[in-house]
KELUM-570295 format. One record per atom (N, C-alpha, C): chain; z, y, x; atom name; residue number from 1. Coordinates in Angstrom, 2 decimals, m for minus. Atoms other than C-alpha are relative to their C-alpha. Layout:
BEGIN
> A,Z,Y,X,CA,NUM
...
REM end
This chain:
BEGIN
> A,m0.30,m0.60,m1.30,N,1
> A,m46.69,1.73,17.79,CA,1
> A,1.48,0.34,0.05,C,1
> A,m1.43,m0.24,m0.14,N,2
> A,m43.10,1.86,19.04,CA,2
> A,0.26,1.45,0.42,C,2
> A,m0.37,m1.35,m0.43,N,3
> A,m41.18,5.06,19.83,CA,3
> A,m0.35,0.21,1.47,C,3
> A,0.29,m0.12,m1.43,N,4
> A,m41.54,4.37,23.56,CA,4
> A,m1.49,0.19,0.23,C,4
> A,1.46,m0.11,m0.16,N,5
> A,m45.32,3.84,23.27,CA,5
> A,m0.49,1.37,m0.46,C,5
> A,0.41,m1.29,0.54,N,6
> A,m45.68,6.96,21.14,CA,6
> A,0.37,1.13,0.96,C,6
> A,m0.44,m1.04,m0.93,N,7
> A,m43.67,9.07,23.60,CA,7
> A,m0.89,0.05,1.24,C,7
> A,0.87,0.05,m1.18,N,8
> A,m45.74,7.91,26.57,CA,8
> A,m1.38,0.53,m0.33,C,8
> A,1.33,m0.47,0.39,N,9
> A,m48.96,8.56,24.68,CA,9
> A,0.00,1.53,m0.12,C,9
> A,m0.07,m1.46,0.13,N,10
> A,m47.82,12.11,23.86,CA,10
> A,0.07,0.69,1.37,C,10
> A,m0.19,m0.62,m1.31,N,11
> A,m46.86,12.80,27.48,CA,11
> A,m1.20,m0.17,0.92,C,11
> A,1.08,0.31,m0.95,N,12
> A,m49.85,11.19,29.23,CA,12
> A,m1.38,m0.07,m0.63,C,12
> A,1.29,0.16,0.67,N,13
> A,m52.56,10.83,26.59,CA,13
> A,m0.53,m1.42,0.08,C,13
> A,0.43,1.38,m0.21,N,14
> A,m52.71,7.09,27.34,CA,14
> A,0.85,m0.94,m0.84,C,14
> A,m0.73,1.02,0.76,N,15
> A,m51.80,4.18,25.06,CA,15
> A,0.24,m1.22,0.89,C,15
> A,m0.36,1.17,m0.77,N,16
> A,m49.95,1.36,26.82,CA,16
> A,0.52,m1.08,m0.94,C,16
> A,m0.56,1.10,0.76,N,17
> A,m49.21,m2.09,25.44,CA,17
> A,1.52,m0.02,0.19,C,17
> A,m1.46,m0.04,m0.01,N,18
> A,m45.53,m2.79,24.74,CA,18
> A,0.59,m0.44,1.33,C,18
> A,m0.59,0.50,m1.24,N,19
> A,m44.88,m4.83,27.88,CA,19
> A,m0.25,0.95,1.17,C,19
> A,0.30,m0.96,m1.07,N,20
> A,m46.62,m2.34,30.18,CA,20
> A,0.79,1.28,m0.19,C,20
> A,m0.79,m1.21,0.29,N,21
> A,m44.89,0.59,28.44,CA,21
> A,1.45,m0.19,0.44,C,21
> A,m1.38,0.28,m0.39,N,22
> A,m41.53,m1.06,29.04,CA,22
> A,0.16,0.07,1.51,C,22
> A,m0.05,m0.05,m1.46,N,23
> A,m42.29,m1.53,32.75,CA,23
> A,m0.12,1.44,0.50,C,23
> A,0.17,m1.41,m0.36,N,24
> A,m43.43,2.09,32.96,CA,24
> A,1.33,0.75,m0.15,C,24
> A,m1.29,m0.67,0.23,N,25
> A,m40.08,3.24,31.51,CA,25
> A,1.00,m0.37,1.09,C,25
> A,m0.90,0.42,m1.08,N,26
> A,m38.19,1.19,34.10,CA,26
> A,m0.31,0.76,1.27,C,26
> A,0.39,m0.72,m1.22,N,27
> A,m40.19,2.77,36.92,CA,27
> A,0.39,1.47,m0.07,C,27
> A,m0.40,m1.39,0.17,N,28
> A,m39.57,6.22,35.49,CA,28
> A,1.49,0.17,0.21,C,28
> A,m1.46,m0.07,m0.14,N,29
> A,m35.84,5.52,35.32,CA,29
> A,0.40,m0.12,1.47,C,29
> A,m0.28,0.16,m1.42,N,30
> A,m35.81,4.32,38.95,CA,30
> A,m0.34,1.27,0.75,C,30
> A,0.40,m1.25,m0.66,N,31
> A,m37.68,7.45,39.99,CA,31
> A,1.02,1.11,m0.25,C,31
> A,m1.00,m1.03,0.31,N,32
> A,m35.12,9.65,38.21,CA,32
> A,1.25,m0.22,0.85,C,32
> A,m1.15,0.30,m0.85,N,33
> A,m32.33,7.88,40.13,CA,33
> A,m0.26,0.47,1.43,C,33
> A,0.35,m0.44,m1.35,N,34
> A,m34.15,8.58,43.37,CA,34
> A,0.12,1.51,0.14,C,34
> A,m0.04,m1.47,m0.04,N,35
> A,m34.34,12.27,42.51,CA,35
> A,1.43,0.53,0.09,C,35
> A,m1.39,m0.47,m0.09,N,36
> A,m30.56,12.48,42.23,CA,36
> A,0.71,m0.62,1.21,C,36
> A,m0.57,0.37,m1.29,N,37
> A,m30.07,10.95,45.65,CA,37
> A,0.41,m1.44,0.15,C,37
> A,m0.38,1.40,m0.12,N,38
> A,m29.80,7.19,45.12,CA,38
> A,m0.80,m0.73,1.07,C,38
> A,0.69,0.54,m1.17,N,39
> A,m32.31,6.57,47.91,CA,39
> A,m0.90,m1.18,m0.22,C,39
> A,0.91,1.13,0.21,N,40
> A,m34.80,4.19,46.36,CA,40
> A,m1.28,0.16,0.79,C,40
> A,1.23,m0.23,m0.75,N,41
> A,m37.72,5.82,48.19,CA,41
> A,m1.26,m0.11,m0.83,C,41
> A,1.18,0.12,0.86,N,42
> A,m40.04,5.44,45.19,CA,42
> A,m0.58,1.38,m0.27,C,42
> A,0.68,m1.26,0.23,N,43
> A,m42.64,8.20,44.83,CA,43
> A,m0.24,0.22,m1.49,C,43
> A,0.29,m0.27,1.41,N,44
> A,m43.46,9.94,41.53,CA,44
> A,m1.15,m0.87,m0.51,C,44
> A,1.02,0.86,0.60,N,45
> A,m45.53,7.81,39.15,CA,45
> A,m1.24,0.82,m0.33,C,45
> A,1.26,m0.72,0.19,N,46
> A,m49.18,8.89,39.11,CA,46
> A,m0.82,m0.63,m1.11,C,46
> A,0.93,0.55,0.99,N,47
> A,m51.98,8.42,36.59,CA,47
> A,m0.70,m1.25,0.55,C,47
> A,0.62,1.18,m0.60,N,48
> A,m53.53,5.95,39.06,CA,48
> A,0.90,m1.22,m0.15,C,48
> A,m0.94,1.12,0.18,N,49
> A,m50.38,3.84,38.89,CA,49
> A,0.03,m0.46,m1.45,C,49
> A,0.05,0.36,1.42,N,50
> A,m50.47,3.98,35.11,CA,50
> A,m1.23,m0.86,m0.27,C,50
> A,1.23,0.77,0.21,N,51
> A,m54.07,2.75,35.21,CA,51
> A,0.16,m1.43,0.50,C,51
> A,m0.20,1.35,m0.51,N,52
> A,m53.06,m0.20,37.39,CA,52
> A,0.90,m0.81,m0.93,C,52
> A,m0.86,0.70,0.95,N,53
> A,m50.29,m1.05,34.94,CA,53
> A,m0.79,m0.46,m1.21,C,53
> A,0.77,0.30,1.22,N,54
> A,m52.75,m0.95,32.05,CA,54
> A,m0.94,m1.16,0.19,C,54
> A,1.01,1.03,m0.23,N,55
> A,m55.20,m3.34,33.70,CA,55
> A,0.58,m1.31,0.50,C,55
> A,m0.61,1.22,m0.51,N,56
> A,m52.68,m5.97,34.83,CA,56
> A,m0.33,m1.20,m0.87,C,56
> A,0.24,1.12,0.92,N,57
> A,m53.28,m8.13,31.74,CA,57
> A,m1.32,0.18,m0.74,C,57
> A,1.30,m0.29,0.60,N,58
> A,m56.91,m7.12,31.11,CA,58
> A,m1.07,m0.78,0.73,C,58
> A,1.07,0.76,m0.64,N,59
> A,m59.97,m9.31,31.71,CA,59
> A,m1.20,m0.07,m0.92,C,59
> A,1.24,0.28,0.72,N,60
> A,m63.60,m9.67,30.67,CA,60
> A,m0.45,m1.38,0.42,C,60
> A,0.32,1.40,m0.27,N,61
> A,m64.44,m13.36,30.40,CA,61
> A,m1.43,m0.31,m0.41,C,61
> A,1.39,0.38,0.27,N,62
> A,m67.91,m14.91,30.47,CA,62
> A,m0.04,m1.38,m0.65,C,62
> A,0.17,1.27,0.67,N,63
> A,m68.93,m17.69,28.09,CA,63
> A,1.00,m0.23,m1.12,C,63
> A,m0.86,0.34,1.14,N,64
> A,m67.27,m19.35,25.14,CA,64
> A,1.43,m0.29,0.46,C,64
> A,m1.40,0.40,m0.17,N,65
> A,m63.48,m19.55,24.99,CA,65
> A,0.54,m0.35,m1.39,C,65
> A,m0.53,0.41,1.31,N,66
> A,m61.47,m21.22,22.20,CA,66
> A,0.53,1.20,m0.78,C,66
> A,m0.44,m1.08,0.87,N,67
> A,m60.86,m18.89,19.27,CA,67
> A,m0.94,1.18,m0.06,C,67
> A,0.89,m1.15,m0.07,N,68
> A,m63.72,m16.57,20.12,CA,68
> A,m0.74,0.27,m1.31,C,68
> A,0.79,m0.18,1.22,N,69
> A,m65.74,m17.16,16.96,CA,69
> A,0.85,0.63,m1.11,C,69
> A,m0.87,m0.53,1.04,N,70
> A,m62.86,m16.58,14.58,CA,70
> A,0.48,1.41,0.27,C,70
> A,m0.54,m1.32,m0.34,N,71
> A,m61.47,m13.58,16.45,CA,71
> A,m1.08,1.08,m0.05,C,71
> A,1.08,m0.98,0.06,N,72
> A,m64.83,m11.79,16.86,CA,72
> A,m0.40,0.27,m1.45,C,72
> A,0.29,m0.18,1.43,N,73
> A,m65.56,m12.38,13.17,CA,73
> A,1.09,0.83,m0.67,C,73
> A,m1.13,m0.76,0.56,N,74
> A,m62.10,m11.04,12.29,CA,74
> A,m0.09,1.48,0.37,C,74
> A,0.10,m1.40,m0.44,N,75
> A,m62.58,m7.88,14.36,CA,75
> A,m1.11,0.73,m0.75,C,75
> A,1.09,m0.60,0.77,N,76
> A,m65.92,m7.20,12.68,CA,76
> A,0.41,0.24,m1.45,C,76
> A,m0.34,m0.09,1.43,N,77
> A,m64.63,m7.91,9.19,CA,77
> A,1.04,1.09,m0.24,C,77
> A,m1.07,m0.98,0.18,N,78
> A,m61.50,m5.78,9.60,CA,78
> A,m0.51,1.42,0.15,C,78
> A,0.49,m1.36,m0.26,N,79
> A,m63.25,m2.75,11.08,CA,79
> A,m0.98,0.46,m1.07,C,79
> A,1.04,m0.44,0.93,N,80
> A,m66.24,m2.69,8.76,CA,80
> A,0.45,0.01,m1.45,C,80
> A,m0.56,m0.10,1.35,N,81
> A,m64.22,m3.37,5.64,CA,81
> A,0.81,1.28,m0.15,C,81
> A,m0.85,m1.18,0.06,N,82
> A,m61.73,m0.63,6.43,CA,82
> A,m0.81,1.30,m0.02,C,82
> A,0.75,m1.24,m0.15,N,83
> A,m64.36,1.96,7.32,CA,83
> A,m1.25,0.10,m0.85,C,83
> A,1.27,m0.04,0.70,N,84
> A,m67.44,0.95,5.37,CA,84
> A,m0.05,m0.86,m1.26,C,84
> A,m0.05,0.79,1.22,N,85
> A,m66.37,m1.38,2.57,CA,85
> A,m0.74,m1.32,0.04,C,85
> A,0.67,1.30,m0.11,N,86
> A,m68.13,m4.49,3.91,CA,86
> A,0.97,m1.09,m0.44,C,86
> A,m0.86,1.04,0.56,N,87
> A,m66.85,m7.70,2.36,CA,87
> A,m0.27,m1.39,0.52,C,87
> A,0.10,1.41,m0.36,N,88
> A,m67.02,m11.49,2.36,CA,88
> A,m1.37,m0.36,0.57,C,88
> A,1.36,0.31,m0.47,N,89
> A,m70.81,m11.63,2.79,CA,89
> A,m0.13,0.32,1.48,C,89
> A,0.14,m0.44,m1.39,N,90
> A,m70.58,m9.72,6.06,CA,90
> A,0.81,m0.88,0.94,C,90
> A,m0.82,0.83,m0.88,N,91
> A,m67.70,m11.69,7.55,CA,91
> A,m0.59,m1.40,0.17,C,91
> A,0.60,1.34,m0.05,N,92
> A,m69.35,m15.00,6.65,CA,92
> A,m1.28,0.01,0.84,C,92
> A,1.24,m0.12,m0.77,N,93
> A,m72.65,m13.80,8.15,CA,93
> A,0.30,0.07,1.50,C,93
> A,m0.37,m0.10,m1.41,N,94
> A,m71.00,m12.83,11.45,CA,94
> A,0.47,m1.35,0.53,C,94
> A,m0.55,1.28,m0.45,N,95
> A,m69.09,m16.11,11.68,CA,95
> A,m1.09,m1.07,0.10,C,95
> A,1.04,1.02,0.02,N,96
> A,m72.09,m18.26,10.76,CA,96
> A,m1.02,0.21,1.12,C,96
> A,1.02,m0.27,m1.01,N,97
> A,m74.57,m16.54,13.07,CA,97
> A,0.55,m0.10,1.42,C,97
> A,m0.61,0.16,m1.32,N,98
> A,m72.15,m16.39,15.99,CA,98
> A,0.21,m1.47,0.32,C,98
> A,m0.15,1.44,m0.19,N,99
> A,m71.40,m20.10,15.51,CA,99
> A,m1.32,m0.64,0.39,C,99
> A,1.32,0.55,m0.29,N,100
> A,m75.10,m20.90,15.48,CA,100
> A,m0.45,0.38,1.42,C,100
> A,0.37,m0.46,m1.33,N,101
> A,m75.67,m18.81,18.62,CA,101
> A,0.74,m0.79,1.09,C,101
> A,m0.77,0.69,m1.03,N,102
> A,m72.85,m20.43,20.61,CA,102
> A,m0.30,m1.49,0.03,C,102
> A,0.36,1.42,0.05,N,103
> A,m73.93,m23.91,19.45,CA,103
> A,m1.28,m0.29,0.78,C,103
> A,1.25,0.17,m0.75,N,104
> A,m77.34,m23.40,21.07,CA,104
> A,0.01,0.81,1.30,C,104
> A,m0.13,m0.87,m1.17,N,105
> A,m76.06,m21.23,23.93,CA,105
> A,m0.59,m0.63,1.24,C,105
> A,0.62,0.44,m1.25,N,106
> A,m78.12,m21.52,27.11,CA,106
> A,0.28,1.07,1.05,C,106
> A,m0.43,m1.01,m0.97,N,107
> A,m76.60,m19.78,30.11,CA,107
> A,m1.15,0.54,0.86,C,107
> A,1.14,m0.49,m0.76,N,108
> A,m80.02,m19.43,31.73,CA,108
> A,m0.72,1.15,m0.71,C,108
> A,0.67,m1.07,0.74,N,109
> A,m81.13,m17.03,28.98,CA,109
> A,0.96,0.85,m0.82,C,109
> A,m0.95,m0.68,0.90,N,110
> A,m78.04,m16.04,26.91,CA,110
> A,1.24,0.47,0.76,C,110
> A,m1.26,m0.48,m0.56,N,111
> A,m74.89,m14.07,27.68,CA,111
> A,1.02,0.23,m1.09,C,111
> A,m1.08,m0.22,0.97,N,112
> A,m71.52,m13.89,25.95,CA,112
> A,1.25,0.37,0.78,C,112
> A,m1.18,m0.51,m0.71,N,113
> A,m68.52,m11.84,27.08,CA,113
> A,1.08,0.38,m1.01,C,113
> A,m1.12,m0.40,0.84,N,114
> A,m65.08,m11.39,25.55,CA,114
> A,1.01,0.78,0.84,C,114
> A,m1.05,m0.79,m0.63,N,115
> A,m62.37,m8.86,26.36,CA,115
> A,1.34,m0.60,m0.39,C,115
> A,m1.34,0.51,0.28,N,116
> A,m58.85,m10.26,26.67,CA,116
> A,1.04,0.98,0.54,C,116
> A,m1.14,m0.82,m0.37,N,117
> A,m55.76,m8.06,26.71,CA,117
> A,1.26,m0.76,m0.35,C,117
> A,m1.24,0.75,0.24,N,118
> A,m52.41,m9.77,27.12,CA,118
> A,m0.27,m1.35,m0.67,C,118
> A,0.36,1.35,0.46,N,119
> A,m54.08,m13.15,26.48,CA,119
> A,m0.49,m0.03,m1.45,C,119
> A,0.53,m0.04,1.36,N,120
> A,m55.61,m12.03,23.16,CA,120
> A,m1.40,0.63,0.04,C,120
> A,1.36,m0.53,0.06,N,121
> A,m59.31,m11.46,22.42,CA,121
> A,0.01,1.30,m0.79,C,121
> A,0.01,m1.31,0.64,N,122
> A,m59.80,m7.78,21.61,CA,122
> A,m1.40,0.62,m0.05,C,122
> A,1.36,m0.52,0.09,N,123
> A,m63.58,m7.42,21.74,CA,123
> A,m0.99,m0.95,0.62,C,123
> A,1.03,0.85,m0.58,N,124
> A,m66.88,m8.86,22.80,CA,124
> A,m1.39,0.59,m0.15,C,124
> A,1.41,m0.39,0.06,N,125
> A,m70.64,m8.55,23.22,CA,125
> A,m0.82,m1.22,0.37,C,125
> A,0.86,1.15,m0.30,N,126
> A,m73.56,m10.97,23.44,CA,126
> A,m1.44,0.45,0.22,C,126
> A,1.44,m0.14,m0.15,N,127
> A,m77.16,m11.16,24.61,CA,127
> A,m0.61,m1.33,m0.45,C,127
> A,0.71,1.17,0.53,N,128
> A,m79.29,m13.58,22.59,CA,128
> A,m1.42,0.04,0.56,C,128
> A,1.29,m0.04,m0.67,N,129
> A,m82.31,m14.44,24.69,CA,129
> A,m1.04,m0.95,m0.53,C,129
> A,0.90,1.03,0.51,N,130
> A,m84.05,m16.97,22.46,CA,130
> A,m1.40,0.52,m0.31,C,130
> A,1.31,m0.56,0.35,N,131
> A,m86.87,m14.57,21.53,CA,131
> A,m0.44,1.09,1.00,C,131
> A,0.31,m1.05,m0.98,N,132
> A,m87.23,m12.59,24.75,CA,132
> A,m1.50,0.16,0.24,C,132
> A,1.43,m0.11,m0.26,N,133
> A,m90.93,m13.38,25.11,CA,133
> A,m0.77,0.67,m1.12,C,133
> A,0.71,m0.59,1.14,N,134
> A,m91.83,m12.10,21.65,CA,134
> A,0.62,1.32,m0.46,C,134
> A,m0.67,m1.19,0.53,N,135
> A,m89.23,m9.58,20.43,CA,135
> A,0.86,0.73,1.02,C,135
> A,m0.92,m0.57,m0.99,N,136
> A,m87.02,m8.99,23.46,CA,136
> A,1.37,m0.65,m0.10,C,136
> A,m1.38,0.49,0.04,N,137
> A,m83.39,m9.78,24.24,CA,137
> A,0.76,0.76,m1.08,C,137
> A,m0.72,m0.59,1.13,N,138
> A,m81.10,m9.16,21.29,CA,138
> A,1.46,0.22,0.38,C,138
> A,m1.41,m0.32,m0.23,N,139
> A,m77.79,m7.37,21.94,CA,139
> A,0.72,m0.11,m1.33,C,139
> A,m0.67,0.30,1.28,N,140
> A,m75.36,m8.61,19.28,CA,140
> A,1.52,0.00,0.12,C,140
> A,m1.46,0.17,0.17,N,141
> A,m71.74,m8.62,18.09,CA,141
> A,0.83,0.85,0.96,C,141
> A,m0.78,m0.91,m0.84,N,142
> A,m70.55,m5.64,20.10,CA,142
> A,1.13,0.57,m0.86,C,142
> A,m1.16,m0.43,0.80,N,143
> A,m67.03,m4.94,18.83,CA,143
> A,1.20,0.17,0.93,C,143
> A,m1.23,m0.22,m0.74,N,144
> A,m63.74,m3.60,20.18,CA,144
> A,1.13,0.29,m0.97,C,144
> A,m1.17,m0.29,0.83,N,145
> A,m60.25,m3.47,18.70,CA,145
> A,0.57,1.36,0.38,C,145
> A,m0.64,m1.28,m0.34,N,146
> A,m58.18,m0.25,18.58,CA,146
> A,0.82,m0.06,1.28,C,146
> A,m0.82,0.14,m1.21,N,147
> A,m56.06,m1.63,21.44,CA,147
> A,m0.79,0.25,1.28,C,147
> A,0.82,m0.19,m1.19,N,148
> A,m58.99,m1.21,23.83,CA,148
> A,m0.40,1.45,0.23,C,148
> A,0.45,m1.39,m0.11,N,149
> A,m59.48,2.50,23.27,CA,149
> A,0.52,0.67,1.28,C,149
> A,m0.34,m0.80,m1.18,N,150
> A,m59.43,4.88,26.26,CA,150
> A,0.18,m0.83,1.27,C,150
> A,m0.07,0.85,m1.19,N,151
> A,m59.79,2.04,28.76,CA,151
> A,m1.36,m0.13,0.70,C,151
> A,1.33,0.14,m0.59,N,152
> A,m63.54,2.29,29.44,CA,152
> A,m0.60,m1.38,m0.20,C,152
> A,0.45,1.37,0.16,N,153
> A,m64.01,m1.26,28.18,CA,153
> A,m1.37,m0.07,m0.67,C,153
> A,1.32,m0.01,0.63,N,154
> A,m66.98,m0.39,25.96,CA,154
> A,m1.10,0.19,1.03,C,154
> A,0.96,m0.21,m1.08,N,155
> A,m68.83,0.91,29.00,CA,155
> A,m0.16,m1.25,0.85,C,155
> A,0.06,1.20,m0.84,N,156
> A,m67.94,m2.20,30.97,CA,156
> A,m0.74,m1.14,m0.68,C,156
> A,0.73,1.03,0.74,N,157
> A,m69.21,m4.52,28.25,CA,157
> A,m1.49,0.30,m0.04,C,157
> A,1.41,m0.38,0.02,N,158
> A,m72.46,m2.59,27.93,CA,158
> A,m0.63,m0.20,1.38,C,158
> A,0.51,0.20,m1.36,N,159
> A,m72.85,m2.71,31.71,CA,159
> A,m0.23,m1.48,0.27,C,159
> A,0.17,1.45,m0.16,N,160
> A,m72.32,m6.48,31.71,CA,160
> A,m1.28,m0.47,m0.68,C,160
> A,1.13,0.46,0.80,N,161
> A,m74.92,m6.97,28.99,CA,161
> A,m1.34,0.49,0.57,C,161
> A,1.27,m0.53,m0.50,N,162
> A,m77.61,m4.66,30.38,CA,162
> A,m0.31,m0.50,1.41,C,162
> A,0.22,0.54,m1.36,N,163
> A,m77.11,m5.86,33.98,CA,163
> A,m0.50,m1.44,m0.09,C,163
> A,0.45,1.38,0.22,N,164
> A,m77.53,m9.44,32.75,CA,164
> A,m1.49,m0.01,m0.32,C,164
> A,1.41,m0.05,0.40,N,165
> A,m80.86,m8.49,31.14,CA,165
> A,m0.89,0.39,1.16,C,165
> A,0.78,m0.40,m1.18,N,166
> A,m82.08,m6.80,34.31,CA,166
> A,m0.13,m1.16,0.99,C,166
> A,0.05,1.14,m0.91,N,167
> A,m81.17,m9.83,36.42,CA,167
> A,m0.94,m1.09,m0.50,C,167
> A,0.90,0.99,0.59,N,168
> A,m83.12,m12.02,34.00,CA,168
> A,m1.43,0.51,m0.12,C,168
> A,1.32,m0.63,0.07,N,169
> A,m86.09,m9.64,34.25,CA,169
> A,m0.53,0.11,m1.43,C,169
> A,0.44,m0.24,1.37,N,170
> A,m86.15,m9.09,30.50,CA,170
> A,m0.65,1.38,m0.08,C,170
> A,0.75,m1.26,0.08,N,171
> A,m88.61,m6.36,29.60,CA,171
> A,0.58,0.95,m1.04,C,171
> A,m0.46,m0.83,1.11,N,172
> A,m86.92,m5.14,26.44,CA,172
> A,1.30,m0.56,m0.58,C,172
> A,m1.24,0.39,0.68,N,173
> A,m83.47,m5.21,24.80,CA,173
> A,0.09,0.81,m1.29,C,173
> A,m0.12,m0.72,1.27,N,174
> A,m82.88,m4.31,21.15,CA,174
> A,1.29,m0.35,m0.71,C,174
> A,m1.19,0.26,0.81,N,175
> A,m79.99,m4.06,18.74,CA,175
> A,m0.20,0.64,m1.38,C,175
> A,m0.01,m0.55,1.35,N,176
> A,m79.46,m3.40,15.05,CA,176
> A,1.36,0.60,m0.31,C,176
> A,m1.23,m0.67,0.42,N,177
> A,m76.87,m0.98,13.74,CA,177
> A,m0.31,0.79,m1.26,C,177
> A,0.33,m0.83,1.16,N,178
> A,m76.67,1.60,10.96,CA,178
> A,0.51,1.41,0.20,C,178
> A,m0.31,m1.42,m0.12,N,179
> A,m76.39,5.32,10.50,CA,179
> A,1.47,0.27,m0.30,C,179
> A,m1.39,m0.38,0.22,N,180
> A,m72.92,6.81,10.82,CA,180
> A,0.96,m0.49,1.05,C,180
> A,m0.86,0.52,m1.07,N,181
> A,m71.54,4.85,13.77,CA,181
> A,m0.23,0.85,1.25,C,181
> A,0.34,m1.01,m0.99,N,182
> A,m71.58,7.92,15.99,CA,182
> A,0.48,m0.36,1.41,C,182
> A,m0.50,0.35,m1.33,N,183
> A,m69.38,6.68,18.87,CA,183
> A,m0.84,m1.11,0.63,C,183
> A,0.83,1.10,m0.51,N,184
> A,m71.40,3.48,19.19,CA,184
> A,m1.38,0.51,0.39,C,184
> A,1.32,m0.53,m0.32,N,185
> A,m74.68,5.38,19.07,CA,185
> A,0.03,0.78,1.31,C,185
> A,m0.13,m0.76,m1.25,N,186
> A,m73.49,7.71,21.82,CA,186
> A,0.00,m0.94,1.20,C,186
> A,m0.07,0.96,m1.10,N,187
> A,m72.73,4.69,24.01,CA,187
> A,m1.36,m0.65,0.22,C,187
> A,1.32,0.61,m0.14,N,188
> A,m76.09,3.05,23.28,CA,188
> A,m0.95,0.96,0.71,C,188
> A,0.91,m0.98,m0.59,N,189
> A,m77.95,6.23,24.16,CA,189
> A,0.37,0.28,1.46,C,189
> A,m0.44,m0.18,m1.38,N,190
> A,m75.86,6.62,27.32,CA,190
> A,m0.61,m1.05,0.91,C,190
> A,0.58,1.09,m0.77,N,191
> A,m77.27,3.29,28.48,CA,191
> A,m1.52,m0.08,m0.15,C,191
> A,1.46,m0.08,0.04,N,192
> A,m80.84,4.28,27.66,CA,192
> A,m0.67,m0.52,m1.25,C,192
> A,0.60,0.47,1.26,N,193
> A,m81.33,2.85,24.17,CA,193
> A,m0.52,1.18,m0.80,C,193
> A,0.59,m1.05,0.83,N,194
> A,m83.56,4.86,21.86,CA,194
> A,m0.25,m0.53,m1.41,C,194
> A,0.26,0.36,1.39,N,195
> A,m83.85,4.82,18.08,CA,195
> A,m1.50,m0.14,m0.21,C,195
> A,1.43,0.24,0.20,N,196
> A,m87.21,3.27,17.18,CA,196
> A,m0.37,m0.26,m1.46,C,196
> A,0.31,0.32,1.41,N,197
> A,m86.87,2.46,13.48,CA,197
> A,1.25,0.17,m0.84,C,197
> A,m1.11,m0.03,0.93,N,198
> A,m84.66,3.17,10.49,CA,198
> A,m0.51,m0.02,m1.44,C,198
> A,0.37,0.12,1.40,N,199
> A,m84.75,2.42,6.77,CA,199
> A,1.24,m0.44,m0.78,C,199
> A,m1.11,0.44,0.86,N,200
> A,m82.45,1.70,3.84,CA,200
> A,m0.09,m1.51,m0.18,C,200
> A,0.02,1.45,0.10,N,201
> A,m81.45,m1.95,3.81,CA,201
> A,1.37,m0.58,m0.32,C,201
> A,m1.24,0.68,0.40,N,202
> A,m78.80,m4.53,2.89,CA,202
> A,0.22,m1.29,0.80,C,202
> A,m0.12,1.26,m0.75,N,203
> A,m78.92,m7.13,5.67,CA,203
> A,1.45,m0.40,0.25,C,203
> A,m1.42,0.31,m0.19,N,204
> A,m75.10,m6.89,6.01,CA,204
> A,0.77,m0.07,m1.33,C,204
> A,m0.62,0.15,1.30,N,205
> A,m74.45,m7.12,2.27,CA,205
> A,0.36,1.30,m0.69,C,205
> A,m0.30,m1.32,0.53,N,206
> A,m73.96,m3.36,1.71,CA,206
> A,m1.17,0.92,0.34,C,206
> A,1.14,m0.89,m0.24,N,207
> A,m76.64,m0.69,1.35,CA,207
> A,0.37,1.08,1.02,C,207
> A,m0.20,m0.99,m1.06,N,208
> A,m76.83,1.41,4.52,CA,208
> A,m1.38,0.39,0.55,C,208
> A,1.23,m0.35,m0.71,N,209
> A,m79.47,3.17,6.62,CA,209
> A,0.00,m0.81,1.30,C,209
> A,0.05,0.87,m1.16,N,210
> A,m80.26,0.40,9.08,CA,210
> A,m0.82,0.66,1.11,C,210
> A,0.66,m0.60,m1.16,N,211
> A,m81.32,1.41,12.59,CA,211
> A,m0.23,m1.05,1.08,C,211
> A,0.31,0.86,m1.14,N,212
> A,m83.03,m0.42,15.40,CA,212
> A,m0.13,0.86,1.25,C,212
> A,0.06,m0.68,m1.29,N,213
> A,m82.47,0.76,18.98,CA,213
> A,m0.60,m0.95,1.04,C,213
> A,0.60,0.80,m1.05,N,214
> A,m84.45,m0.43,21.98,CA,214
> A,0.22,0.62,1.37,C,214
> A,m0.08,m0.39,m1.39,N,215
> A,m84.03,m0.29,25.74,CA,215
> A,m1.15,m0.66,0.73,C,215
> A,1.14,0.54,m0.74,N,216
> A,m87.22,m0.71,27.78,CA,216
> A,0.39,m0.06,1.47,C,216
> A,m0.42,0.21,m1.38,N,217
> A,m86.51,m2.17,31.21,CA,217
> A,m1.18,m0.07,0.97,C,217
> A,1.18,0.05,m0.89,N,218
> A,m90.05,m2.52,32.56,CA,218
> A,m1.26,0.32,m0.77,C,218
REM end
């Protein structure tokens, strides 16, 4: 984080990417000139204007895009290694299973969304609908990079996924996670998911308390 980005974050509580932070500084400078009588006519910069600056290079894309498999696997591997000690087994599992999913992807039953900030993938989520008639729709690979924090993107991805399931008239949505991911659990519960099962397991290559959450839609 640059000095400019850090200063803006301290003053506003909002993290801006480098290019948006630079534009924000220019606007602030113009506003200061106006205050000393230079006559630009520009009004004080508001939080709403900051929000518009932040979303200029932000998009949620539907379906596969080049680089998605590698980047989503990287985000998982980096986060879970740094915070939970997950290793090669986990990264390979994410990459292999995501590759298999996208290779059989059927837009009539499956969903896949990626978050792009400044033309770089910074998160994603998927709905695997191959077993909807027996087990329910499977919410998978929900991940966000640190660059997406405080933007409401997690809520938007969850809304995309759950709205997709409702439009498809899926009766049940489930996901697997593990104990200790408090922010993620809070978001799941906000969208109506409930903990239905937990036990000690190693499906991700490291011993954790695995948890299954379900959302009943009908």
